[in-house]
LOSEDO-467836 format. One record per residue (C-alpha): residue in three letters; x, y, z. Coordinates in pm, 1 decimal. Layout:
REM residues N
ATOM   residuo         xx         yy         zz
ATOM       ALA          X          Y          Z
...
REM end
This chain:
REM residues 389
ATOM   residuo         xx         yy         zz
ATOM       UNK    12492.0    -4295.3    12031.5
ATOM       UNK    12403.3    -4663.7    12025.5
ATOM       UNK    12034.8    -4587.1    12073.1
ATOM       UNK    11949.2    -4690.1    11719.9
ATOM       UNK    12084.5    -5040.0    11767.5
ATOM       UNK    11822.7    -5103.8    12037.4
ATOM       UNK    11573.1    -5118.1    11754.2
ATOM       UNK    11763.4    -5400.9    11589.1
ATOM       UNK    11810.0    -5593.0    11911.2
ATOM       UNK    11448.7    -5554.1    12021.0
ATOM       UNK    11347.7    -5660.2    11669.8
ATOM       UNK    11507.1    -5999.1    11735.3
ATOM       UNK    11228.4    -6067.2    11983.0
ATOM       UNK    10953.3    -5857.7    11828.6
ATOM       UNK    10704.7    -6079.8    11643.3
ATOM       UNK    10401.6    -6016.4    11866.6
ATOM       UNK    10391.5    -5637.9    11823.2
ATOM       UNK    10142.2    -5539.5    11553.1
ATOM       UNK    10082.4    -5172.1    11631.2
ATOM       UNK    10432.3    -5035.7    11656.2
ATOM       UNK    10536.4    -4980.5    11297.5
ATOM       UNK    10287.6    -4715.6    11190.6
ATOM       UNK    10448.5    -4397.2    11318.4
ATOM       UNK    10814.3    -4433.3    11227.8
ATOM       UNK    10984.9    -4164.5    11027.9
ATOM       UNK    11075.6    -4295.7    10684.4
ATOM       UNK    11369.0    -4231.7    10452.0
ATOM       UNK    11440.3    -4301.5    10085.6
ATOM       UNK    11817.1    -4266.7    10131.4
ATOM       UNK    11876.2    -4628.9    10024.0
ATOM       UNK    11697.1    -4591.1     9690.9
ATOM       UNK    11886.5    -4740.6     9398.8
ATOM       UNK    12165.9    -4899.0     9597.6
ATOM       UNK    12296.1    -5256.6     9557.5
ATOM       UNK    12119.7    -5533.1     9751.1
ATOM       UNK    12221.5    -5861.6     9909.9
ATOM       UNK    12122.4    -6190.3     9746.7
ATOM       UNK    12011.5    -6533.9     9860.8
ATOM       UNK    11790.5    -6415.1    10148.1
ATOM       UNK    12068.5    -6256.3    10356.1
ATOM       UNK    12053.4    -5889.8    10451.1
ATOM       UNK    12282.1    -5618.4    10587.3
ATOM       UNK    12145.4    -5346.7    10814.3
ATOM       UNK    12322.0    -5021.1    10900.0
ATOM       UNK    12233.7    -4884.1    11242.6
ATOM       UNK    12311.9    -4515.0    11288.1
ATOM       UNK    12322.1    -4338.7    11624.5
ATOM       UNK    12302.8    -3962.6    11569.8
ATOM       UNK    12465.3    -3749.7    11838.6
ATOM       UNK    12248.6    -3442.2    11790.1
ATOM       UNK    12081.3    -3285.6    12093.3
ATOM       UNK    11772.8    -3206.5    11883.0
ATOM       UNK    11455.8    -3400.6    11810.2
ATOM       UNK    11367.8    -3565.5    11479.3
ATOM       UNK    11231.2    -3237.7    11342.1
ATOM       UNK    11536.6    -3033.6    11441.7
ATOM       UNK    11375.6    -2867.8    11743.8
ATOM       UNK    11579.8    -2796.1    12055.2
ATOM       UNK    11526.0    -3035.0    12343.8
ATOM       UNK    11383.8    -2898.9    12666.1
ATOM       UNK    11622.7    -2805.1    12950.5
ATOM       UNK    11476.0    -3086.6    13163.8
ATOM       UNK    11557.5    -3347.5    12899.0
ATOM       UNK    11906.7    -3206.4    12839.8
ATOM       UNK    11970.7    -3233.4    13212.3
ATOM       UNK    11882.2    -3603.2    13204.0
ATOM       UNK    12106.7    -3657.1    12902.2
ATOM       UNK    12406.2    -3499.1    13081.1
ATOM       UNK    12524.8    -3395.3    12735.2
ATOM       UNK    12572.4    -3018.7    12748.3
ATOM       UNK    12339.1    -2732.0    12668.7
ATOM       UNK    12221.7    -2851.3    12328.6
ATOM       UNK    12493.6    -2704.5    12105.9
ATOM       UNK    12736.7    -2997.6    12135.3
ATOM       UNK    12748.5    -3305.3    11916.3
ATOM       UNK    12646.0    -3147.8    11587.7
ATOM       UNK    12514.9    -3415.5    11353.9
ATOM       UNK    12789.6    -3672.3    11403.1
ATOM       UNK    12701.9    -4040.2    11367.2
ATOM       UNK    12884.1    -4139.1    11681.7
ATOM       UNK    12759.2    -4494.8    11647.0
ATOM       UNK    12768.5    -4696.5    11326.0
ATOM       UNK    12697.8    -5068.7    11345.1
ATOM       UNK    12675.6    -5286.2    11034.4
ATOM       UNK    12472.1    -5601.1    11100.3
ATOM       UNK    12474.1    -5910.7    10878.4
ATOM       UNK    12174.9    -6144.1    10905.5
ATOM       UNK    12225.0    -6468.0    10707.7
ATOM       UNK    11939.4    -6629.7    10520.2
ATOM       UNK    11875.5    -6880.7    10799.6
ATOM       UNK    11866.2    -6595.6    11058.3
ATOM       UNK    12087.6    -6790.3    11299.6
ATOM       UNK    12446.3    -6665.9    11332.2
ATOM       UNK    12413.1    -6286.9    11322.2
ATOM       UNK    12734.4    -6082.8    11300.8
ATOM       UNK    12755.9    -5710.1    11376.3
ATOM       UNK    13057.9    -5483.1    11328.9
ATOM       UNK    13099.3    -5154.6    11513.6
ATOM       UNK    13274.6    -4895.0    11296.8
ATOM       UNK    13486.8    -4665.7    11517.7
ATOM       UNK    13360.1    -4310.7    11476.4
ATOM       UNK    13704.0    -4150.7    11428.1
ATOM       UNK    13817.0    -4376.0    11141.1
ATOM       UNK    13967.6    -4157.4    10867.7
ATOM       UNK    13801.7    -4263.1    10542.7
ATOM       UNK    13766.0    -4156.3    10180.8
ATOM       UNK    13448.6    -3960.2    10109.4
ATOM       UNK    13277.4    -3846.4     9790.7
ATOM       UNK    13063.7    -3540.2     9732.9
ATOM       UNK    13191.6    -3341.0    10027.9
ATOM       UNK    13416.0    -3036.9    10066.8
ATOM       UNK    13707.9    -3268.3    10154.8
ATOM       UNK    13840.1    -3595.1    10010.5
ATOM       UNK    13879.6    -3761.9    10351.0
ATOM       UNK    13710.7    -3717.0    10686.7
ATOM       UNK    13628.1    -3898.8    11007.4
ATOM       UNK    13348.4    -4136.1    10920.0
ATOM       UNK    13123.6    -3982.4    11185.2
ATOM       UNK    13139.3    -3647.6    10999.8
ATOM       UNK    12991.4    -3765.1    10668.1
ATOM       UNK    12635.1    -3702.8    10786.3
ATOM       UNK    12687.3    -3354.6    10931.5
ATOM       UNK    12911.7    -3227.1    10652.5
ATOM       UNK    12664.4    -3330.0    10381.6
ATOM       UNK    12369.0    -3193.5    10577.8
ATOM       UNK    12538.6    -2854.6    10614.8
ATOM       UNK    12634.1    -2841.3    10245.6
ATOM       UNK    12281.1    -2919.3    10127.2
ATOM       UNK    12123.9    -2670.2    10365.3
ATOM       UNK    12362.0    -2399.5    10240.8
ATOM       UNK    12269.2    -2482.1     9880.5
ATOM       UNK    11898.1    -2468.9     9957.6
ATOM       UNK    11933.2    -2141.7    10144.1
ATOM       UNK    12117.5    -1993.5     9845.4
ATOM       UNK    11816.8    -2095.2     9633.9
ATOM       UNK    11590.7    -1893.4     9860.7
ATOM       UNK    11450.0    -2176.0    10072.5
ATOM       UNK    11418.9    -2056.0    10431.8
ATOM       UNK    11161.0    -2289.9    10588.8
ATOM       UNK    11341.6    -2457.7    10877.7
ATOM       UNK    11144.6    -2782.3    10857.1
ATOM       UNK    11229.5    -2818.1    10488.5
ATOM       UNK    11597.8    -2744.3    10544.5
ATOM       UNK    11611.6    -2993.7    10831.2
ATOM       UNK    11429.9    -3269.5    10645.6
ATOM       UNK    11623.9    -3241.8    10320.4
ATOM       UNK    11953.9    -3187.1    10499.4
ATOM       UNK    11911.5    -3498.3    10711.9
ATOM       UNK    11807.9    -3706.7    10412.7
ATOM       UNK    12126.5    -3602.0    10233.7
ATOM       UNK    12330.2    -3683.4    10544.6
ATOM       UNK    12181.9    -4032.4    10561.1
ATOM       UNK    12256.4    -4099.9    10195.7
ATOM       UNK    12615.4    -3976.5    10234.7
ATOM       UNK    12673.1    -4196.3    10539.5
ATOM       UNK    12531.3    -4502.6    10366.9
ATOM       UNK    12749.9    -4449.5    10060.4
ATOM       UNK    13058.6    -4389.9    10275.9
ATOM       UNK    13002.3    -4718.1    10461.9
ATOM       UNK    12944.6    -4900.8    10132.5
ATOM       UNK    13267.8    -4758.2     9995.1
ATOM       UNK    13462.2    -4853.3    10308.1
ATOM       UNK    13331.8    -5208.3    10343.9
ATOM       UNK    13249.4    -5314.5     9989.0
ATOM       UNK    12919.6    -5474.2    10098.2
ATOM       UNK    12560.0    -5383.6    10008.7
ATOM       UNK    12326.2    -5224.5    10263.3
ATOM       UNK    11965.5    -5345.1    10252.3
ATOM       UNK    11807.8    -5153.0    10540.8
ATOM       UNK    11900.5    -4881.0    10785.1
ATOM       UNK    11766.8    -4725.2    11103.5
ATOM       UNK    11853.8    -4396.8    11273.4
ATOM       UNK    11794.0    -4269.3    11626.3
ATOM       UNK    11924.5    -3956.8    11799.3
ATOM       UNK    12056.0    -3916.1    12152.4
ATOM       UNK    11715.1    -3842.4    12304.0
ATOM       UNK    11581.5    -4154.7    12134.2
ATOM       UNK    11824.8    -4367.5    12328.1
ATOM       UNK    11710.2    -4206.0    12651.8
ATOM       UNK    11340.2    -4248.7    12567.0
ATOM       UNK    11378.5    -4613.2    12464.8
ATOM       UNK    11587.1    -4696.2    12774.1
ATOM       UNK    11322.2    -4531.7    12990.4
ATOM       UNK    11045.0    -4726.7    12820.4
ATOM       UNK    11232.3    -5051.0    12888.8
ATOM       UNK    11253.5    -4963.6    13258.6
ATOM       UNK    11632.1    -4949.7    13263.2
ATOM       UNK    11890.7    -5214.9    13183.7
ATOM       UNK    12118.5    -5455.3    13372.6
ATOM       UNK    12490.3    -5418.0    13298.2
ATOM       UNK    12814.5    -5551.0    13441.5
ATOM       UNK    13145.5    -5368.8    13491.7
ATOM       UNK    13484.0    -5522.2    13563.1
ATOM       UNK    13596.4    -5206.6    13744.6
ATOM       UNK    13432.2    -4911.9    13914.4
ATOM       UNK    13424.7    -4589.9    13708.4
ATOM       UNK    13380.2    -4219.7    13770.4
ATOM       UNK    13369.6    -3979.7    13476.1
ATOM       UNK    13253.0    -3618.1    13490.4
ATOM       UNK    13215.2    -3583.4    13110.7
ATOM       UNK    12950.4    -3852.3    13065.1
ATOM       UNK    12823.1    -3859.2    13422.9
ATOM       UNK    12919.1    -4226.5    13460.2
ATOM       UNK    12963.0    -4311.3    13829.4
ATOM       UNK    12923.9    -4683.0    13881.5
ATOM       UNK    13071.2    -4951.4    14108.9
ATOM       UNK    13216.8    -5274.8    13978.1
ATOM       UNK    12986.8    -5569.9    13921.1
ATOM       UNK    12637.2    -5627.3    13792.9
ATOM       UNK    12385.1    -5346.6    13843.7
ATOM       UNK    12058.7    -5204.0    13713.8
ATOM       UNK    12075.0    -4864.7    13542.1
ATOM       UNK    11792.1    -4621.1    13482.6
ATOM       UNK    11759.0    -4434.5    13152.0
ATOM       UNK    11991.7    -4147.9    13243.8
ATOM       UNK    12253.7    -4385.1    13385.1
ATOM       UNK    12225.3    -4607.6    13076.9
ATOM       UNK    12311.7    -4313.3    12855.9
ATOM       UNK    12613.4    -4232.4    13072.3
ATOM       UNK    12723.5    -4596.9    13056.2
ATOM       UNK    12735.1    -4608.2    12674.9
ATOM       UNK    12873.0    -4253.2    12635.4
ATOM       UNK    13175.4    -4288.0    12862.8
ATOM       UNK    13516.1    -4293.8    12694.6
ATOM       UNK    13730.7    -4085.6    12930.3
ATOM       UNK    13906.4    -4294.2    13190.8
ATOM       UNK    13892.2    -4608.0    12975.4
ATOM       UNK    14220.7    -4762.8    12862.1
ATOM       UNK    14124.6    -4762.4    12493.4
ATOM       UNK    13891.6    -4464.3    12489.6
ATOM       UNK    13640.6    -4486.3    12204.8
ATOM       UNK    13727.0    -4847.5    12128.5
ATOM       UNK    13638.2    -4949.4    12483.2
ATOM       UNK    13320.4    -4746.0    12451.0
ATOM       UNK    13215.8    -4960.9    12155.2
ATOM       UNK    13246.8    -5267.9    12379.2
ATOM       UNK    13017.9    -5093.3    12629.6
ATOM       UNK    12763.5    -5034.5    12355.5
ATOM       UNK    12784.0    -5392.4    12234.3
ATOM       UNK    12745.2    -5536.2    12585.1
ATOM       UNK    12456.1    -5301.9    12652.5
ATOM       UNK    12271.3    -5416.8    12340.9
ATOM       UNK    12313.9    -5780.5    12435.1
ATOM       UNK    12179.1    -5693.8    12778.9
ATOM       UNK    11874.7    -5537.6    12614.2
ATOM       UNK    11816.4    -5855.1    12415.6
ATOM       UNK    11859.5    -6066.3    12728.7
ATOM       UNK    11609.0    -5849.9    12915.3
ATOM       UNK    11351.2    -5858.2    12637.4
ATOM       UNK    11376.2    -6234.3    12605.8
ATOM       UNK    11383.9    -6319.7    12976.8
ATOM       UNK    11140.0    -6079.6    13144.6
ATOM       UNK    10822.0    -6130.5    12944.7
ATOM       UNK    10823.8    -5770.1    12830.5
ATOM       UNK    10643.6    -5855.1    12506.3
ATOM       UNK    10338.3    -5967.6    12705.6
ATOM       UNK    10321.5    -5647.8    12914.4
ATOM       UNK    10082.5    -5403.0    12739.4
ATOM       UNK    10202.6    -5105.0    12944.3
ATOM       UNK    10568.7    -5153.3    12857.0
ATOM       UNK    10484.5    -5226.7    12494.5
ATOM       UNK    10286.1    -4905.7    12463.7
ATOM       UNK    10566.6    -4700.1    12619.3
ATOM       UNK    10822.6    -4862.6    12390.3
ATOM       UNK    10598.5    -4814.0    12088.0
ATOM       UNK    10562.3    -4442.5    12163.4
ATOM       UNK    10937.6    -4397.5    12208.0
ATOM       UNK    11016.7    -4579.0    11884.5
ATOM       UNK    10755.6    -4390.2    11685.4
ATOM       UNK    10883.4    -4055.7    11815.0
ATOM       UNK    11253.5    -4111.9    11770.4
ATOM       UNK    11324.8    -4371.2    11502.0
ATOM       UNK    11372.7    -4323.6    11126.2
ATOM       UNK    11360.1    -4640.1    10913.0
ATOM       UNK    11444.5    -4702.0    10548.9
ATOM       UNK    11143.2    -4717.9    10319.0
ATOM       UNK    10985.4    -5059.8    10283.6
ATOM       UNK    11098.1    -5201.5    10618.1
ATOM       UNK    10796.4    -5370.1    10775.7
ATOM       UNK    10928.7    -5418.8    11126.6
ATOM       UNK    10641.3    -5644.5    11232.1
ATOM       UNK    10685.4    -5910.5    10963.2
ATOM       UNK    11062.6    -5876.7    10988.6
ATOM       UNK    11048.4    -5939.0    11362.4
ATOM       UNK    10834.1    -6246.8    11313.1
ATOM       UNK    11096.2    -6386.8    11074.5
ATOM       UNK    11365.4    -6316.0    11330.0
ATOM       UNK    11175.2    -6505.1    11598.9
ATOM       UNK    11146.1    -6824.2    11395.5
ATOM       UNK    11496.2    -6979.8    11421.9
ATOM       UNK    11607.9    -7165.9    11732.6
ATOM       UNK    11963.3    -7144.2    11863.8
ATOM       UNK    12008.1    -6792.4    11734.3
ATOM       UNK    12339.7    -6624.6    11819.7
ATOM       UNK    12448.7    -6261.2    11794.0
ATOM       UNK    12818.0    -6164.7    11787.6
ATOM       UNK    12949.4    -5806.8    11798.6
ATOM       UNK    13297.3    -5717.6    11674.4
ATOM       UNK    13488.3    -5391.9    11625.2
ATOM       UNK    13668.5    -5307.3    11302.9
ATOM       UNK    14047.6    -5293.7    11339.5
ATOM       UNK    14241.5    -4969.0    11382.9
ATOM       UNK    14609.5    -4962.4    11282.1
ATOM       UNK    14715.3    -4660.0    11486.3
ATOM       UNK    14612.2    -4318.6    11613.0
ATOM       UNK    14733.6    -4001.0    11445.2
ATOM       UNK    14667.4    -3627.6    11435.2
ATOM       UNK    14557.8    -3472.5    11105.5
ATOM       UNK    14491.3    -3099.2    11076.1
ATOM       UNK    14470.6    -3077.5    11453.5
ATOM       UNK    14218.6    -3360.2    11488.9
ATOM       UNK    14272.8    -3699.7    11648.9
ATOM       UNK    14191.4    -3972.0    11395.1
ATOM       UNK    14209.5    -4348.8    11356.2
ATOM       UNK    14430.2    -4470.8    11071.6
ATOM       UNK    14287.1    -4786.9    10918.5
ATOM       UNK    14387.7    -5040.1    10654.2
ATOM       UNK    14090.9    -5044.8    10416.8
ATOM       UNK    14191.9    -5377.6    10259.2
ATOM       UNK    14204.7    -5538.7    10602.7
ATOM       UNK    13866.1    -5391.0    10696.3
ATOM       UNK    13705.2    -5520.4    10378.6
ATOM       UNK    13863.5    -5863.3    10411.2
ATOM       UNK    13742.6    -5900.9    10769.6
ATOM       UNK    13386.5    -5788.9    10699.0
ATOM       UNK    13341.3    -5976.6    10371.9
ATOM       UNK    13479.0    -6296.9    10522.3
ATOM       UNK    13250.3    -6268.2    10825.1
ATOM       UNK    12951.9    -6192.0    10600.8
ATOM       UNK    13012.1    -6501.0    10388.9
ATOM       UNK    13109.4    -6312.3    10075.6
ATOM       UNK    13408.3    -6388.2     9856.2
ATOM       UNK    13713.8    -6352.4    10077.3
ATOM       UNK    13941.9    -6059.0    10002.7
ATOM       UNK    14314.0    -6105.4     9947.7
ATOM       UNK    14505.8    -6181.1    10263.4
ATOM       UNK    14772.7    -5936.2    10152.6
ATOM       UNK    14679.8    -5594.3    10286.3
ATOM       UNK    14744.2    -5296.0    10068.3
ATOM       UNK    14846.0    -4959.9    10199.5
ATOM       UNK    14564.8    -4790.3    10385.7
ATOM       UNK    14334.8    -4586.1    10166.8
ATOM       UNK    14279.9    -4363.5    10467.1
ATOM       UNK    14631.0    -4235.2    10524.5
ATOM       UNK    14673.8    -3876.8    10644.9
ATOM       UNK    14678.5    -3607.0    10380.1
ATOM       UNK    14707.1    -3232.0    10383.4
ATOM       UNK    14350.4    -3173.0    10272.8
ATOM       UNK    14185.7    -3448.4    10473.4
ATOM       UNK    14016.0    -3239.9    10738.5
ATOM       UNK    14060.8    -2882.6    10626.6
ATOM       UNK    13758.6    -2656.6    10640.0
ATOM       UNK    13571.7    -2876.0    10885.9
ATOM       UNK    13239.3    -2732.0    10999.4
ATOM       UNK    13125.1    -3016.5    11220.7
ATOM       UNK    13076.9    -2976.4    11592.9
ATOM       UNK    13227.6    -3237.5    11822.1
ATOM       UNK    13194.4    -3330.3    12187.0
ATOM       UNK    13353.1    -3089.4    12438.5
ATOM       UNK    13661.7    -3305.3    12486.6
ATOM       UNK    13699.5    -3451.2    12135.3
ATOM       UNK    14042.8    -3291.5    12094.7
ATOM       UNK    14195.4    -3487.8    12378.8
ATOM       UNK    14478.8    -3711.2    12261.8
ATOM       UNK    14392.4    -4072.3    12345.6
ATOM       UNK    14711.6    -4259.3    12260.1
ATOM       UNK    15072.0    -4212.8    12163.7
ATOM       UNK    15143.4    -4219.4    11791.0
ATOM       UNK    15440.9    -4444.9    11862.0
ATOM       UNK    15253.8    -4685.1    12089.5
ATOM       UNK    15120.8    -5032.7    12009.1
ATOM       UNK    14827.4    -5081.1    11773.4
ATOM       UNK    14498.6    -4991.0    11942.6
ATOM       UNK    14314.9    -5280.8    12102.7
ATOM       UNK    13983.3    -5335.3    11923.5
ATOM       UNK    13911.1    -5625.2    12156.9
ATOM       UNK    13751.1    -5960.6    12087.2
ATOM       UNK    13394.6    -6048.5    11998.8
ATOM       UNK    13112.7    -5977.2    12243.5
ATOM       UNK    12852.8    -6250.5    12195.1
ATOM       UNK    12508.6    -6339.8    12319.4
ATOM       UNK    12477.3    -6595.5    12594.5
ATOM       UNK    12293.0    -6672.6    12914.8
ATOM       UNK    12470.3    -6409.6    13124.5
ATOM       UNK    12505.1    -6031.6    13110.9
ATOM       UNK    12852.4    -5965.1    12957.8
ATOM       UNK    13099.8    -5779.5    13180.7
ATOM       UNK    13314.6    -5504.5    13027.0
ATOM       UNK    13568.9    -5244.5    13137.6
REM end
């Protein structure tokens, strides 16, 4: 889910917190990769849809009930939220791109040549755990730790390959992390253009601005059924929610409330994994320095929906994706002439899948002959809570 991106948004207003960074989980999955130059940085935010904690333990029935996300076996280890954030050297005009989870992309080092981008993590984790088990390793904590580390590295490399940009930092949070962080913040204000009622996510909200508790917040960002553009509309929910978090942090004096800070610190330490070397405190102080800072969320374009090996996928034009991201990130612009999509359907693209998806993932969301899916416009920071469908 989009839980992990809360870390990035809260970090924009963080500078005063000096005790929060000690207990984060750490990962070396970025080691040896290319880096940005000139003081800019790119951060990959990963929301992991597992119903387990950071150590792979099952969540309690009480917590699962609050999550409204099944009995603990759903979700697998899909990265249902991937957001690539570009922070320029002057820290002012920040651009973030949501990568739709069902984009069919090229992958390396897996049992298939193409897969939904959300599956890179879980597929690699399963492969590594099988290899370790074959070597005689049976300790569950070891299998979980090394499997997740491999999943992170595979996801990072897949995003690099898709976008053609370096990744300098990353953060990961699971589903329960989103719930814990939302609870620590005391809930969030959101705004809906229309009333909604969805039994899958538990979203039951009237139109207009409203305050959501932690459980309701999770339902708000998880809903895709009943929305005109399904997952693509859900990304707009996530983006609007994150801007609402930033608005709340900046406008309510939360950073001067010791009780809220302690609750948030505990939630972050329990549920967040950061790339090695990321000092969140000093980073947050840098992010506080500029005036007139602006954050803009966009969604990468999808050409059409299709069905490959019985799975609903997004067909993308990789050249168009790279051109859009690299232009927005201030890199050398790609050619304006799009090549054929590198992620076109193929016979082997999804065969042998072992990932576990949400209960209704197989639902067809659009006609193959219909218009191109609507990725929507930018969702940007401002003085008001953004309203979404």
